[in-house]
N, C-alpha and C positions, 0 to 999 in steps of 0.2 A: 501494501500500497504507500503511494508517495503522498505527502503534502506538503502541497504546494503554497505559496503566499494569495492572498486574495485584491492586497495592493497589484499587482502587476496582472490583473488580466481585465479584459476587458467586457462588457456582457453582448453577445450579441442575439437572433433570436436568426434562427431556421426551420424550416419545414423536407422534413425527410417520409421516404416513404414507410411504410409496415415495415420492410425486409431492414432497410437501415437502421431503425430504432431497434429490433430486435434481436439487432449486430451490435447494436452498442448495449443495449441489455449485456447480457450472453460474455462481451467485455468487460463490464465493468461486476460478476458477477464470480469473474473466469480472476480478473487483475485484481479483485478488492478493492475498483477504486468507492473511494467516499460517494462517489457520485456518476452518472450519466456524462456529464459536462469533464471531468475529471476522467474518464475515462475516453470518450471523445479529443481531449489533450495527450493523452494516453498515448494515442491513436493515431492521432498527427504526427506527432513526436515523431516517432519513428516512421512514417512516410519520406517523412526530412533528412532524416539520417539515410535512407536511403535513397533520399535524391541526392546528396552528396559525397556516400558512397561511389551510387554509377556516374557523378562531372567525375574523381581522383581518379578509378576506374577506368573510362572517358581520353582522360589526363594524361594517364599512365600510358595507351594504349594511346594515343598518335602523337605518344612522345615515341614511344622507339623503334615504331610503326615508320617512322620521319628521322632520328637520327641513321648518320651513318656511319657506315660498317669501321669506322674510326674511333666516335662515339664509343658504341658498341662496343665493341675491344676492350676500351679507359675500365670500359664501370666489367669485361668481364677480372678487367687482371688485380680493381679493385676490392673486389669482390670476394677475389682467392686471396689474396693478402689480406685483408681484414677479418673473413670470413670466422675462420677458425678462432681466430685473438679473440673473439664476441664471447663464440661462450665461455673458452677458453677464462674473461674475463665477469661473465654471466656468474659461470660457475665457483668462482673466486666468493668475489663477493655473498654469493647466497652461504658455503661457508665462512665466510664470518660473524664475529658474537654480533 
């Protein structure tokens, strides 16, 4: 269950289909949201995060689709040099008290 400050909210009114209302009610129960408004806000936040993830994925895909062979080779070299060291650093950090 999430607790959201009411000071940052804007009151809106929407007309929804019966199917949407039922889905919202099911979501409220499943997520243990305090209200249909909170459930709707949770669903919208998920959609916003998913849209942002898709934008980032598209940007990465665009970059790597248009990167030169030289740039890709440089990235591969960095990955070879740094990759194993990152895991060692993580393991050492986890082992420290």
